C-alpha positions, 0 to 999 in steps of 0.5 A, a space after each residue: 500499500 502506498 498512501 498519502 495521509 491527512 497530515 501529508 506523510 507518504 506511507 510506503 510499507 513493503 511486505 516481505 513473504 506475506 503468507 495467506 492461508 486460504 480457506 479450502 475451496 474447490 474453486 481455489 484448486 482451479 487457480 487462486 479463485 474463491 473465498 480466502 482468509 489471509 494472515 499477514 506479516 510484513 515490514 513497513 516503513 514511513 517515508 517521513 523524517 527519520 524514516 521509522 520502520 517496523 513490523 506490520 501484521 493483520 488479517 484479510 478476508 475476501 473473494 476472487 472470481 474468474 472473468 473469462 479464462 485468464 482474468 480474475 477480479 476480487 475484493 478484500 476487507 482487512 484489519 492490521 496493526 503494527 509496531 511502527 511509531 511516528 511523531 510520538 504516536 503508534 498505529 492502533 488499527 488500519 481498516 481497509 477495503 480493496 478491489 483487485 483485478 489481474 491475470 492468472 499465469 497458469 493455475 498457480 500464479 496471479 499477478 494483480 493491481 489493487 486499490 481501495 480505501 483505508 482508515 487508520 486510527 492511532 493510539 492517541 485517537 487520531 483518524 487518518 483516511 486515505 487510499 491504498 494501491 499496489 501491484 502484487 503476485 500470489 502463488 499457490 503452495 501445498 495444502 491450500 495456502 498461498 504466498 504473496 509478494 509485492 507492494 500492497 
């Protein structure tokens, strides 16, 4: 996710090796479509004075459906938190709703663009609204799990 917050800070988290545990679904076996639940873990860095960084974690639920033979569309809603501190405050939680679209590459890989809305609450009660967007790659692993990489 790259977002510009209400205070003008540019937020650029980088997610490394995030794992998504998918709910078993016959559609999932057909190539990254169907209902899913993701458990997320990654690294986040703010692009502002001092460039504070930390761990980000959360959960997302969503659904992806094929449109034709190659294209997949979907949506996710999620909540995340993290360890990053900036300007004496800390993220309490970040709620998000996103849509995504992209092509399947074979049965095990999906490359997509995503975009949507985000609302962040801080420990001191500030609320920041913004947009999020990114380019990601998902691929299936054994046992119904998927892995993701990119800049969500």
